[in-house]
Residue frames as a rotation matrix with the C-alpha (Angstrom) as fourth column:
MET 1
0.638 -0.302 -0.709 87.22
0.257 0.951 -0.173 110.36
0.726 -0.072 0.684 121.52
LYS 2
0.838 -0.438 0.325 89.35
-0.466 -0.265 0.844 110.02
-0.284 -0.859 -0.426 124.63
VAL 3
0.675 -0.683 -0.280 93.05
-0.027 0.357 -0.934 109.37
0.737 0.638 0.222 124.04
LEU 4
0.704 -0.603 0.376 96.04
-0.535 -0.101 0.839 108.17
-0.468 -0.792 -0.393 126.04
GLY 5
0.749 -0.538 -0.386 99.41
-0.110 0.473 -0.874 107.21
0.653 0.697 0.295 124.65
CYS 6
0.562 -0.640 -0.525 102.54
0.827 0.458 0.326 105.86
0.031 -0.617 0.786 126.24
LYS 7
-0.368 -0.744 0.558 104.33
0.710 -0.612 -0.348 109.03
0.600 0.268 0.754 125.12
ASP 8
0.339 0.572 0.746 101.84
-0.151 -0.750 0.644 111.05
0.928 -0.331 -0.168 127.20
LEU 9
0.999 0.050 -0.012 103.29
-0.003 0.281 0.960 109.20
0.051 -0.958 0.281 130.19
GLY 10
0.450 -0.893 -0.019 106.92
-0.857 -0.437 0.271 109.73
-0.251 -0.106 -0.962 129.19
VAL 11
0.161 -0.348 0.924 107.41
0.017 0.937 0.350 106.21
-0.987 -0.041 0.156 127.81
ASN 12
-0.430 -0.410 -0.804 109.18
-0.787 -0.267 0.557 105.79
-0.443 0.872 -0.208 124.47
CYS 13
-0.714 0.361 0.600 106.46
0.445 0.896 -0.010 103.69
-0.541 0.260 -0.800 122.84
SER 14
-0.952 0.295 -0.078 104.08
-0.245 -0.587 0.771 104.44
0.182 0.754 0.632 119.97
PHE 15
-0.578 0.779 -0.244 100.99
0.784 0.613 0.099 102.83
0.227 -0.134 -0.965 121.58
VAL 16
-0.883 0.441 0.162 97.88
-0.463 -0.875 -0.144 105.04
0.079 -0.202 0.976 121.68
ALA 17
-0.647 0.762 -0.021 94.48
0.735 0.616 -0.283 104.05
-0.203 -0.199 -0.959 123.08
LYS 18
-0.877 0.480 -0.031 91.48
-0.464 -0.828 0.315 105.84
0.126 0.290 0.949 121.55
GLU 19
-0.660 0.710 -0.246 88.05
0.722 0.690 0.052 105.05
0.207 -0.143 -0.968 122.93
LYS 20
0.018 0.793 0.608 84.72
0.333 -0.579 0.744 106.73
0.943 0.189 -0.275 123.67
THR 21
0.909 0.357 0.216 85.19
-0.091 -0.335 0.938 106.80
0.407 -0.872 -0.272 127.46
VAL 22
0.138 -0.865 0.483 88.04
-0.933 -0.278 -0.231 107.31
0.334 -0.419 -0.845 129.90
GLU 23
0.291 0.015 0.957 87.33
-0.653 0.734 0.187 103.90
-0.699 -0.679 0.223 131.45
GLU 24
0.960 0.065 0.273 87.66
0.149 0.705 -0.693 102.16
-0.238 0.706 0.667 128.07
VAL 25
0.589 -0.804 0.078 90.95
-0.413 -0.383 -0.826 103.96
0.694 0.455 -0.558 127.44
LEU 26
0.047 -0.581 0.813 92.29
-0.997 0.016 0.069 102.91
-0.053 -0.814 -0.578 130.84
LYS 27
0.647 0.243 0.723 91.27
-0.280 0.957 -0.072 99.31
-0.710 -0.156 0.687 130.22
LYS 28
0.945 -0.317 0.080 93.17
0.177 0.291 -0.940 99.25
0.275 0.903 0.331 126.89
ALA 29
0.342 -0.856 0.388 96.17
-0.671 -0.511 -0.537 100.97
0.658 -0.076 -0.749 128.46
ALA 30
0.250 -0.203 0.947 96.25
-0.858 0.407 0.314 98.48
-0.449 -0.891 -0.072 131.34
GLU 31
0.881 0.102 0.461 96.16
0.093 0.920 -0.381 95.55
-0.463 0.378 0.801 128.92
HIS 32
0.764 -0.632 0.129 98.99
0.000 -0.199 -0.980 97.10
0.645 0.748 -0.152 126.91
ALA 33
0.266 -0.678 0.686 101.05
-0.911 -0.408 -0.051 97.81
0.314 -0.611 -0.726 130.03
ARG 34
0.468 -0.029 0.883 100.76
-0.530 0.791 0.306 94.19
-0.708 -0.611 0.355 131.14
THR 35
0.843 -0.029 0.537 101.54
0.348 0.791 -0.503 92.63
-0.410 0.611 0.677 127.77
ARG 36
0.698 -0.539 0.472 104.16
0.410 -0.239 -0.880 95.04
0.587 0.807 0.055 126.39
HIS 37
0.201 -0.624 0.755 105.78
-0.509 -0.725 -0.463 96.72
0.837 -0.292 -0.463 129.38
GLY 38
-0.356 -0.428 -0.830 105.87
0.290 0.794 -0.534 93.87
0.888 -0.431 -0.159 131.89
ILE 39
-0.609 0.255 0.751 103.71
-0.744 -0.511 -0.429 95.57
0.275 -0.821 0.501 134.50
LYS 40
-0.907 0.175 -0.383 102.39
0.221 0.972 -0.080 92.56
0.358 -0.158 -0.920 136.40
LYS 41
-0.117 0.890 -0.441 99.64
0.985 0.047 -0.165 94.39
-0.126 -0.454 -0.882 138.26
VAL 42
-0.501 0.074 0.863 98.08
0.301 -0.919 0.254 97.66
0.812 0.386 0.438 137.23
THR 43
-0.580 0.182 -0.794 97.43
0.807 0.003 -0.590 99.34
-0.105 -0.983 -0.148 140.57
LYS 44
0.566 0.810 -0.151 95.01
0.811 -0.580 -0.074 102.08
-0.148 -0.081 -0.986 141.51
GLU 45
0.214 -0.580 -0.786 98.01
0.141 -0.778 0.612 104.44
-0.967 -0.242 -0.085 141.62
TYR 46
-0.802 -0.450 0.393 98.82
0.410 0.064 0.910 103.68
-0.434 0.891 0.133 137.98
LEU 47
-0.186 0.827 0.530 95.21
0.959 0.035 0.283 104.23
0.216 0.561 -0.800 136.95
ASP 48
0.614 0.392 -0.685 94.92
0.612 -0.785 0.099 107.47
-0.499 -0.479 -0.722 138.92
ASN 49
-0.243 -0.800 -0.549 98.08
0.040 -0.574 0.818 108.80
-0.969 0.177 0.171 137.27
TRP 50
-0.815 -0.067 0.576 97.05
0.547 0.238 0.803 107.70
-0.191 0.969 -0.157 133.79
ARG 51
0.177 0.982 0.063 93.58
0.976 -0.167 -0.139 109.20
-0.126 0.086 -0.988 134.21
LYS 52
0.334 -0.124 -0.934 95.22
0.239 -0.948 0.211 112.66
-0.912 -0.294 -0.287 134.60
HIS 53
-0.606 -0.718 -0.342 96.83
-0.197 -0.282 0.939 112.29
-0.771 0.636 0.030 131.18
VAL 54
-0.322 0.586 0.743 93.76
0.886 0.463 0.018 111.21
-0.334 0.664 -0.669 129.19
HIS 55
-0.616 0.102 -0.781 92.78
-0.183 -0.983 0.016 113.95
-0.766 0.153 0.624 126.77
ASN 56
0.526 0.843 0.115 90.29
0.049 0.105 -0.993 114.60
-0.849 0.528 0.014 123.99
GLU 57
-0.229 -0.568 0.791 91.30
0.833 0.306 0.460 113.86
-0.503 0.764 0.403 120.45
């Protein structure tokens, strides 16, 4: 499983996305960022940065 959590990005939040692919993880993380952290638009820069922090469970 691929994993990305807010804490991996230095954010004090317990959210963790666990999915089979990096793209699925990024989709879940983007949805979470919009709904819980007030990020209005998840840009390519966000996704590129987050992609670097996705790791295997």
